[in-house]
C-alpha positions as CSV (number, residue, x, y, z in Angstrom):
1,X,-47.4,71.0,41.3
2,X,-46.1,69.9,38.0
3,X,-45.6,72.1,34.7
4,X,-44.8,71.3,31.2
5,X,-42.9,72.9,28.4
6,X,-42.8,72.1,24.6
7,X,-40.1,73.2,22.4
8,X,-40.9,72.5,18.7
9,X,-38.1,73.4,16.2
10,X,-37.0,72.4,12.7
11,X,-34.8,69.5,13.9
12,X,-36.2,68.5,17.6
13,X,-39.0,68.6,19.6
14,X,-38.4,68.6,23.4
15,X,-41.1,68.2,26.0
16,X,-40.1,68.6,30.0
17,X,-42.1,68.2,32.9
18,X,-40.7,70.1,35.9
19,X,-42.0,70.4,39.6
20,X,-42.9,73.4,41.5
21,X,-39.1,74.1,42.2
22,X,-38.3,73.5,38.8
23,X,-36.5,70.1,39.2
24,X,-36.6,68.3,35.9
25,X,-39.0,65.2,36.4
26,X,-39.1,64.2,32.6
27,X,-37.3,65.1,29.3
28,X,-38.1,63.9,26.1
29,X,-36.0,64.8,22.8
30,X,-37.4,63.7,19.5
31,X,-36.7,64.4,15.9
32,X,-39.3,66.7,14.3
33,X,-38.7,65.1,10.9
34,X,-41.0,68.0,9.2
35,X,-44.0,66.6,11.1
36,X,-44.4,68.7,14.4
37,X,-47.8,67.2,15.2
38,X,-46.6,63.7,14.9
39,X,-43.4,64.5,17.0
40,X,-45.7,66.0,19.6
41,X,-48.0,62.9,19.7
42,X,-45.1,60.5,19.8
43,X,-43.8,62.4,22.8
44,X,-47.0,61.9,24.5
45,X,-47.5,58.3,23.9
46,X,-44.3,57.9,25.6
47,X,-45.3,60.0,28.5
48,X,-48.8,58.4,28.7
49,X,-48.6,55.3,30.7
50,X,-46.4,56.9,33.3
51,X,-48.1,60.1,33.7
52,X,-51.6,60.0,32.5
53,X,-52.7,60.4,36.1
54,X,-50.3,63.5,36.7
55,X,-51.9,66.9,37.3
56,X,-50.2,69.4,34.8
57,X,-50.9,73.0,36.5
58,X,-49.7,74.8,33.4
59,X,-48.2,74.4,29.9
60,X,-45.9,76.6,27.8
61,X,-44.8,76.3,24.2
62,X,-41.8,77.7,22.4
63,X,-39.7,77.2,19.1
64,X,-40.8,77.8,15.5
65,X,-43.9,75.3,15.9
66,X,-44.8,76.8,19.1
67,X,-48.3,78.3,17.9
68,X,-49.4,74.9,16.4
69,X,-48.0,73.0,19.5
70,X,-50.2,75.5,21.8
71,X,-53.1,74.7,19.8
72,X,-52.8,71.1,20.0
73,X,-51.8,70.5,23.5
74,X,-53.9,73.3,25.0
75,X,-50.9,75.7,26.0
76,X,-51.4,78.5,28.7
77,X,-48.6,80.7,27.4
78,X,-46.5,81.0,24.0
79,X,-43.0,82.8,24.0
80,X,-40.3,83.0,21.7
81,X,-36.9,81.1,21.9
82,X,-35.0,84.3,23.1
83,X,-37.1,84.6,26.0
84,X,-37.4,81.0,27.1
85,X,-33.8,80.2,27.0
86,X,-33.0,83.5,28.8
87,X,-35.4,82.7,31.6
88,X,-33.9,79.0,31.7
89,X,-30.5,80.2,32.0
90,X,-31.2,82.8,34.6
91,X,-33.0,80.1,36.8
92,X,-29.8,78.4,36.8
93,X,-27.4,81.2,37.0
94,X,-28.3,84.7,38.1
95,X,-24.8,85.8,37.0
96,X,-25.1,84.7,33.2
97,X,-24.4,87.5,30.9
98,X,-24.2,85.5,27.4
99,X,-25.7,82.6,26.0
100,X,-24.5,80.8,22.9
101,X,-27.1,78.5,21.7
102,X,-26.5,76.5,18.5
103,X,-29.3,73.7,17.6
104,X,-29.8,71.6,14.6
105,X,-30.3,74.2,12.1
106,X,-29.8,77.6,13.4
107,X,-27.8,79.4,16.0
108,X,-28.3,82.4,18.3
109,X,-26.7,84.7,20.7
110,X,-28.2,86.3,23.6
111,X,-26.8,89.1,25.8
112,X,-28.2,90.1,29.3
113,X,-27.6,92.7,31.5
114,X,-29.2,92.5,35.0
115,X,-31.2,89.6,34.3
116,X,-32.8,91.4,31.4
117,X,-32.3,90.6,27.7
118,X,-30.4,93.3,26.2
119,X,-29.6,92.4,22.8
120,X,-29.6,89.2,20.6
121,X,-29.0,87.9,17.2
122,X,-30.0,84.8,15.0
123,X,-28.7,83.0,12.1
124,X,-31.1,80.8,10.1
125,X,-29.6,81.1,6.8
126,X,-26.7,79.0,6.4
127,X,-26.3,75.2,8.2
128,X,-22.4,75.8,8.6
129,X,-21.8,75.5,12.4
130,X,-25.3,73.7,13.2
131,X,-25.8,70.3,14.5
132,X,-27.2,69.1,11.0
133,X,-23.9,69.8,9.3
134,X,-22.0,68.3,12.5
135,X,-24.2,65.3,11.9
136,X,-23.5,65.2,8.2
137,X,-19.7,65.0,9.0
138,X,-19.7,62.6,11.5
139,X,-21.5,60.2,9.1
140,X,-19.0,61.2,6.6
141,X,-16.0,60.4,8.4
142,X,-18.1,57.2,10.0
143,X,-17.4,58.7,13.6
144,X,-20.4,58.3,16.2
145,X,-21.5,62.0,16.9
146,X,-21.3,61.4,20.4
147,X,-17.5,61.0,20.0
148,X,-16.9,63.6,17.4
149,X,-15.6,66.3,20.0
150,X,-13.2,63.7,21.7
151,X,-11.6,63.5,18.2
152,X,-10.9,67.2,18.6
153,X,-8.9,66.8,21.8
154,X,-6.3,64.4,20.6
155,X,-5.3,66.8,17.6
156,X,-1.3,67.1,17.7
157,X,-1.2,69.4,14.3
158,X,-3.1,72.6,13.6
159,X,-5.3,72.3,10.5
160,X,-7.2,75.5,9.2
161,X,-10.8,74.7,7.6
162,X,-12.7,76.9,5.8
163,X,-15.8,77.5,7.8
164,X,-18.0,80.3,6.2
165,X,-20.0,77.9,4.0
166,X,-21.2,74.3,4.9
167,X,-20.1,73.2,1.1
168,X,-16.8,74.9,1.1
169,X,-16.1,73.6,4.8
170,X,-16.7,70.1,3.5
171,X,-14.7,70.6,0.4
172,X,-11.8,71.8,2.4
173,X,-12.2,68.9,4.9
174,X,-11.9,66.4,1.9
175,X,-8.9,68.1,0.7
176,X,-7.1,68.0,3.9
177,X,-7.8,64.2,4.2
178,X,-6.3,63.7,0.8
179,X,-3.3,65.7,2.0
180,X,-3.1,62.8,4.8
181,X,-3.8,64.9,7.9
182,X,-5.6,62.6,10.6
183,X,-9.1,62.8,11.6
184,X,-8.3,64.3,14.8
185,X,-6.5,67.1,13.1
186,X,-9.4,67.6,10.7
187,X,-12.0,67.6,13.2
188,X,-10.1,70.0,15.6
189,X,-9.9,72.4,12.4
190,X,-13.6,71.9,11.9
191,X,-14.3,73.1,15.5
192,X,-12.2,76.0,15.2
193,X,-13.7,77.1,12.0
194,X,-17.3,76.8,13.2
195,X,-16.5,78.8,16.2
196,X,-14.8,81.6,14.1
197,X,-17.7,81.6,12.0
198,X,-20.2,81.9,14.7
199,X,-18.2,84.8,16.2
200,X,-17.9,86.8,13.1
201,X,-21.3,86.3,11.6
202,X,-23.9,85.6,14.6
203,X,-22.0,87.6,17.4
204,X,-20.4,90.2,15.1
205,X,-20.3,93.4,17.1
206,X,-21.5,91.7,20.4
207,X,-19.8,92.4,23.7
208,X,-19.5,88.9,25.0
209,X,-19.0,88.8,28.7
210,X,-19.0,86.3,31.2
211,X,-20.7,84.4,32.9
212,X,-21.0,82.4,29.4
213,X,-23.7,79.6,28.8
214,X,-23.5,77.3,25.8
215,X,-26.5,75.5,25.2
216,X,-28.5,73.5,22.2
217,X,-27.9,70.3,21.2
218,X,-24.0,71.2,19.7
219,X,-23.1,71.8,23.4
220,X,-22.5,68.3,23.8
221,X,-19.6,68.6,21.4
222,X,-16.7,69.1,23.7
223,X,-14.5,70.2,20.8
224,X,-16.7,73.0,19.9
225,X,-16.7,74.2,23.7
226,X,-12.9,74.1,23.9
227,X,-12.6,76.1,20.8
228,X,-14.8,78.8,22.2
229,X,-12.8,78.7,25.4
230,X,-9.5,79.0,23.4
231,X,-10.8,81.9,21.6
232,X,-12.8,83.8,24.2
233,X,-9.9,83.1,26.9
234,X,-12.4,82.3,29.7
235,X,-14.7,79.4,30.8
236,X,-17.5,78.3,29.0
237,X,-20.3,76.7,31.0
238,X,-22.5,74.0,29.5
239,X,-25.6,74.0,32.0
240,X,-27.4,70.8,32.9
241,X,-30.3,70.3,30.6
242,X,-28.5,72.2,28.0
243,X,-30.5,70.5,25.1
244,X,-33.9,71.3,26.5
245,X,-33.6,74.8,28.0
246,X,-36.0,76.2,25.8
247,X,-38.6,73.8,26.8
248,X,-37.6,74.3,30.6
249,X,-37.9,78.2,30.1
250,X,-41.2,77.9,28.6
251,X,-42.6,75.8,31.7
252,X,-41.2,78.2,34.2
253,X,-42.8,81.1,32.1
254,X,-46.2,78.8,32.0
255,X,-46.0,78.5,35.8
256,X,-45.3,82.2,36.6
257,X,-48.3,82.9,34.1
258,X,-50.7,80.7,36.0
259,X,-49.7,81.7,39.4
260,X,-49.9,85.4,38.4
261,X,-53.4,85.3,36.8
262,X,-55.0,82.5,39.0
263,X,-56.3,81.0,35.9
264,X,-57.0,77.0,35.4
265,X,-54.9,75.5,32.9
266,X,-55.9,75.0,28.9
267,X,-54.2,71.6,29.1
268,X,-56.0,69.0,27.3
269,X,-54.3,66.1,28.9
270,X,-52.1,63.2,27.7
271,X,-54.9,61.4,25.9
272,X,-54.4,63.5,22.9
273,X,-51.7,61.0,22.1
274,X,-54.4,58.8,20.7
275,X,-56.2,61.7,18.7
276,X,-56.2,61.7,15.1
277,X,-55.3,65.0,13.6
278,X,-55.8,65.9,10.3
279,X,-54.7,69.0,8.1
280,X,-56.8,70.7,5.3
281,X,-56.0,74.0,3.4
282,X,-58.1,76.5,1.7
283,X,-57.4,79.7,-0.3
284,X,-58.8,82.7,1.6
285,X,-60.6,85.1,-0.8
286,X,-60.9,88.2,1.9
287,X,-58.3,90.1,0.1
288,X,-55.6,90.1,-2.9
289,X,-53.1,88.2,-0.6
290,X,-55.2,84.9,-1.2
291,X,-53.5,83.3,1.6
292,X,-53.4,79.5,1.7
293,X,-54.7,78.8,5.0
294,X,-54.2,75.5,6.8
295,X,-57.1,74.2,9.2
296,X,-55.9,71.3,11.7
297,X,-59.0,68.9,12.8
298,X,-58.7,66.6,15.9
299,X,-61.6,64.3,16.8
300,X,-63.7,66.3,14.5
301,X,-63.2,69.5,16.2
302,X,-61.1,72.3,14.7
303,X,-57.9,72.8,16.6
304,X,-56.5,75.9,14.7
305,X,-56.0,77.9,11.7
306,X,-52.3,78.8,10.4
307,X,-50.8,80.6,7.5
308,X,-52.8,83.7,7.0
309,X,-50.6,86.9,6.9
310,X,-53.3,89.4,8.4
311,X,-54.3,87.0,11.1
312,X,-57.8,87.1,10.4
313,X,-57.9,83.1,10.7
314,X,-55.4,82.8,13.5
315,X,-57.4,85.2,15.6
316,X,-59.8,82.4,15.7
317,X,-57.4,80.2,17.4
318,X,-57.4,79.8,21.4
319,X,-56.8,83.5,23.1
320,X,-53.3,82.6,24.4
321,X,-51.3,85.0,26.3
322,X,-48.3,86.4,23.9
């Protein structure tokens, strides 16, 4: 019994396969590059030779591109990122109370009470503190992003970096370099600044309690994790599969849905790796909104409609569990 979860975000596309005990069998992490359909197909090409004969019992999708992904692969359930991250975390630790999630271009906080999401907040406006900003600074300093956090642990002197704005943070870092501070001190200052920004912006007014999970791509940065622990005064846990928790959560929910409904999966199979998908747009004249509707075709069949505000065309898509 195997289940698939797909998390299509603005920066990364994650595909996982888990068994009936939610053990991770396969995990693929790809750059979306603004083309979610291509990213999904690239992932399926990597999976095809190894798993083409594997029976997938259910598929779930999440992320900003979850609806497009669901139509393409034939998903059984679509869920938002808040729900999937919470479900995946609780599967690892029933006592988790706070989830700090920082991805490529956004960040969020999820609060749980007795295993139920009680509050959450998201930041999708500014790139400060996200993975894309850290990638840029690592490239500018000519330091591999994998080693970025380790530099922070070597800091010997406290440096305060402005962290509320990505532009100001970069300018402040350059200024501190000109003053002769070491890369380690500057990177530690940046980690502290990004944590301050997160806590005063995304987590403002939130009651952060342990156990605390830190997930998303930025959780790989030991410098950020350490800064969170210093400010919060407690241990911050980076769970296994922290990069793909959204995908794992969607696989769990798909499994639960299929088992409860006793339905057969809508999954279209790994052959979609070789399907030629094309997108065409048209203007709907049904009302004064005149929405631009995108129609996606695959193998001469309509995969789905996207982009309308009222749902007139979106309702023509496959009837998935919300």
